[in-house]
C-alpha positions as CSV (number, residue, x, y, z in Angstrom):
1,M,3.0,142.0,14.1
2,L,1.9,142.8,17.6
3,T,3.5,140.7,20.4
4,P,1.5,139.5,23.4
5,Q,2.3,141.3,26.6
6,G,5.1,139.9,28.7
7,L,7.0,138.6,25.7
8,K,9.9,140.1,24.0
9,G,8.9,141.2,20.6
10,K,12.2,140.8,18.8
11,Q,12.6,137.2,20.0
12,F,9.3,135.9,18.7
13,R,8.7,138.2,15.7
14,I,8.0,136.5,12.4
15,T,10.2,137.8,9.6
16,G,10.7,137.0,5.9
17,T,8.2,135.6,3.3
18,S,8.3,131.8,4.2
19,Y,5.6,130.2,6.3
20,P,5.8,126.9,8.2
21,R,4.5,123.8,6.3
22,L,1.2,122.6,7.7
23,G,0.7,119.3,5.7
24,P,2.8,116.2,5.5
25,P,5.4,116.1,2.8
26,P,4.4,114.2,-0.5
27,R,5.4,110.5,-0.7
28,R,7.0,108.9,-3.7
29,G,4.8,105.8,-3.4
30,R,1.7,107.7,-4.3
31,R,3.3,109.0,-7.4
32,W,4.2,105.5,-8.6
33,L,0.7,104.3,-8.0
34,M,-0.7,107.1,-10.0
35,L,1.7,106.3,-12.8
36,I,0.8,102.6,-12.9
37,G,-2.9,103.4,-12.8
38,S,-2.5,105.8,-15.7
39,L,-0.7,103.1,-17.8
40,L,-3.4,100.6,-17.1
41,A,-6.1,103.0,-18.1
42,L,-4.3,103.7,-21.4
43,S,-3.9,100.0,-22.1
44,L,-7.7,99.4,-21.6
45,I,-8.6,102.3,-23.8
46,A,-6.2,101.0,-26.5
47,L,-7.7,97.5,-26.3
48,G,-11.2,98.8,-26.6
49,G,-10.2,100.8,-29.6
50,V,-8.8,97.7,-31.4
51,Q,-12.0,95.8,-30.8
52,L,-14.1,98.6,-32.1
53,V,-12.0,98.7,-35.3
54,D,-12.4,95.0,-35.8
55,I,-16.2,95.3,-35.4
56,F,-16.6,98.2,-37.8
57,T,-14.3,96.7,-40.4
58,G,-16.2,93.3,-40.3
59,K,-13.3,91.0,-39.3
60,A,-15.2,89.5,-36.4
61,K,-18.3,88.9,-38.6
62,H,-16.2,87.3,-41.3
63,G,-14.6,84.9,-38.8
64,A,-18.0,84.0,-37.4
65,A,-19.3,83.3,-40.9
66,Q,-16.4,81.0,-41.6
67,A,-17.0,79.1,-38.3
68,C,-20.6,78.7,-39.1
69,A,-19.8,77.4,-42.6
70,S,-17.4,74.9,-41.2
71,S,-19.9,73.6,-38.6
72,R,-22.6,73.3,-41.3
73,A,-20.2,71.4,-43.6
74,S,-19.3,68.9,-40.8
75,A,-22.9,68.4,-39.9
76,S,-24.4,68.3,-43.4
77,G,-23.9,64.5,-43.7
78,K,-22.7,64.4,-47.3
79,P,-22.5,61.1,-49.0
80,L,-19.4,59.1,-48.1
81,A,-18.0,57.2,-51.0
82,A,-17.4,53.7,-49.6
83,P,-15.2,51.2,-51.4
84,A,-17.0,48.5,-53.3
85,A,-15.7,45.7,-51.1
86,T,-16.6,47.4,-47.9
87,A,-20.1,48.4,-49.0
88,A,-20.8,44.9,-50.3
89,S,-19.7,43.4,-47.0
90,A,-21.5,45.9,-44.8
91,S,-24.8,46.0,-46.7
92,P,-27.2,43.1,-45.9
93,S,-28.4,43.2,-49.5
94,G,-24.8,42.4,-50.6
95,S,-24.9,39.2,-48.6
96,A,-28.4,38.4,-50.0
97,A,-27.0,38.6,-53.5
98,A,-24.2,36.2,-52.6
99,S,-26.8,33.7,-51.5
100,G,-28.8,34.1,-54.7
101,S,-31.8,35.7,-53.0
102,A,-31.2,39.4,-53.6
103,A,-34.3,41.5,-54.1
104,P,-34.8,42.9,-57.6
105,G,-33.6,46.4,-58.0
106,S,-31.2,46.2,-55.1
107,P,-27.6,47.2,-55.6
108,A,-26.5,43.6,-54.9
109,A,-28.8,42.3,-57.7
110,S,-27.6,44.9,-60.2
111,G,-23.9,44.6,-59.3
112,A,-23.6,48.3,-58.3
113,P,-21.7,49.0,-55.1
114,A,-23.8,50.2,-52.1
115,A,-23.0,53.7,-50.9
116,V,-23.6,53.1,-47.2
117,G,-23.8,56.3,-45.2
118,T,-26.0,58.4,-47.5
119,P,-28.7,60.0,-45.3
120,L,-32.3,59.2,-46.1
121,P,-34.6,62.2,-46.9
122,A,-37.1,63.4,-44.3
123,V,-40.6,62.2,-44.9
124,T,-44.0,63.5,-43.8
125,A,-46.1,60.4,-44.9
126,A,-45.6,56.7,-44.6
127,P,-46.9,54.0,-46.9
128,Q,-49.3,51.2,-46.0
129,P,-47.6,48.2,-44.3
130,Q,-48.8,45.8,-47.1
131,T,-46.9,47.8,-49.7
132,V,-43.6,47.5,-47.7
133,T,-41.3,44.4,-48.3
134,V,-39.2,43.7,-45.3
135,N,-36.1,41.4,-45.2
136,V,-35.7,40.2,-41.6
137,L,-32.1,39.4,-40.7
138,N,-30.8,38.2,-37.4
139,A,-27.5,39.6,-36.3
140,T,-27.6,38.0,-32.8
141,D,-26.8,34.6,-31.5
142,K,-30.5,33.9,-30.6
143,A,-31.8,31.1,-32.8
144,G,-35.2,31.6,-34.4
145,L,-35.4,35.3,-33.6
146,A,-35.7,36.3,-37.3
147,A,-38.6,33.9,-37.9
148,R,-40.5,35.1,-34.8
149,T,-40.0,38.7,-35.7
150,A,-41.1,38.1,-39.3
151,D,-44.3,36.5,-38.0
152,D,-45.0,39.6,-35.9
153,L,-44.5,41.9,-38.8
154,K,-46.8,39.7,-41.0
155,Q,-49.5,40.1,-38.4
156,R,-49.2,43.9,-38.7
157,G,-49.6,43.7,-42.5
158,F,-46.0,43.9,-43.7
159,T,-44.9,41.8,-46.7
160,V,-41.9,39.7,-45.6
161,G,-39.2,38.9,-48.0
162,K,-35.9,37.2,-47.0
163,V,-35.7,35.7,-43.5
164,G,-32.4,34.4,-42.1
165,N,-29.1,35.4,-40.6
166,A,-27.4,38.7,-41.2
167,P,-24.1,38.9,-43.1
168,S,-21.1,37.9,-41.1
169,A,-19.9,41.5,-41.1
170,L,-22.9,42.5,-39.0
171,E,-23.2,39.5,-36.7
172,G,-22.6,40.6,-33.1
173,H,-22.0,44.2,-34.2
174,V,-25.5,45.7,-33.9
175,S,-25.7,46.8,-30.3
176,G,-29.0,48.5,-30.6
177,A,-32.4,47.1,-31.0
178,A,-32.3,47.0,-34.8
179,E,-30.7,48.6,-37.9
180,L,-33.0,49.5,-40.8
181,V,-31.2,49.6,-44.2
182,A,-33.1,51.1,-47.1
183,G,-32.6,53.1,-50.3
184,Q,-33.7,56.7,-51.0
185,S,-37.0,55.5,-52.3
186,G,-37.6,53.5,-49.1
187,A,-37.4,56.4,-46.7
188,G,-41.1,56.3,-45.9
189,A,-41.0,52.5,-45.4
190,A,-38.0,52.8,-43.1
191,A,-39.8,55.4,-41.0
192,L,-42.8,53.1,-40.7
193,L,-40.7,50.2,-39.7
194,G,-38.6,52.3,-37.3
195,A,-41.8,53.2,-35.4
196,Q,-42.4,49.5,-34.7
197,V,-39.3,49.1,-32.5
198,S,-37.7,51.3,-29.9
199,G,-34.1,52.2,-30.4
200,A,-33.7,51.4,-34.1
201,S,-31.2,53.2,-36.2
202,T,-31.5,53.9,-40.0
203,L,-28.8,53.4,-42.6
204,A,-29.0,53.9,-46.4
205,D,-27.5,52.1,-49.3
206,A,-27.8,52.5,-53.1
207,R,-30.8,50.1,-53.7
208,T,-33.4,51.5,-56.1
209,D,-36.5,49.7,-54.8
210,G,-38.5,50.4,-51.6
211,S,-37.5,47.3,-49.7
212,V,-36.1,47.6,-46.1
213,D,-33.7,45.3,-44.3
214,F,-34.7,44.8,-40.7
215,V,-31.4,43.7,-39.0
216,I,-32.1,42.5,-35.5
217,G,-29.5,43.7,-32.9
218,D,-28.5,42.6,-29.4
219,G,-30.8,45.1,-27.8
220,Y,-34.0,43.8,-29.4
221,T,-36.7,42.3,-27.2
222,A,-39.9,42.7,-29.1
223,L,-41.9,45.0,-31.3
224,L,-43.8,47.9,-29.7
225,D,-47.5,47.5,-29.1
226,P,-49.6,48.9,-31.9
227,N,-50.7,52.0,-29.9
228,A,-47.1,52.9,-29.0
229,A,-46.0,52.3,-32.6
230,A,-48.7,54.6,-33.9
231,T,-47.6,57.3,-31.5
232,A,-43.9,56.9,-32.5
233,L,-44.8,57.1,-36.2
234,A,-46.8,60.3,-35.7
235,A,-43.8,61.8,-33.9
236,A,-41.4,60.7,-36.6
237,L,-43.5,62.2,-39.4
238,K,-44.1,65.5,-37.6
239,P,-40.9,66.4,-35.8
240,S,-41.0,69.4,-33.4
241,P,-39.8,72.6,-35.1
242,S,-36.3,73.7,-34.1
243,A,-35.8,77.1,-32.4
244,S,-34.6,80.0,-34.6
245,P,-31.0,80.9,-34.1
246,L,-30.1,84.0,-32.2
247,P,-28.7,87.0,-34.2
248,G,-25.0,86.4,-34.8
249,S,-25.2,82.7,-34.1
250,C,-25.0,79.8,-36.6
């Protein structure tokens, strides 16, 4: 190598095969970060592989099917076998039989226990009011409420049967406007009566006729006006269609 003029060549001559290092020396911290990042990436890849295996083998689909089956079973509303004593005390027809005024064909008249809790079938048509026999029972502490309600129902064409107080098991325990108790053959009649009052609930027992017990609750004030009752009946007979479930959902 040539040496600039004025300098001693031997003193500044570069000899050997090594050259000075131009960059900073490597740090151990970077190596640890790279190692940790590699381990995390491998863990994520392994987790994704396990999920793909579950999807292709059908384990996730089988678990979703079991969950859907469980939810349908809990919401199916299967008949609940009530003890004879409980059904007789909870059903207004049972009290009517004790007083000797049970309607013919009702479980109280035949001695059969009422299976309270059986859901009534959905209906798309309602009978005429004059073909429906209504037992008006007062479960509140307001005197004369059953008689006044029975008169209002008569004016709308209903056939009124028993009028009086509700069984002691129901007195003060109906918080809504009314409870309508009917058998399977009285589902249409219960829908027609349910449209006459706002906030009524429907229960079922084992009676075989089409009569309905109209049990007045603490929330009752009066029947709906005829126009509002007709609108409520149309909505009850033609419920809005439910949305189709998304793929993979119950």
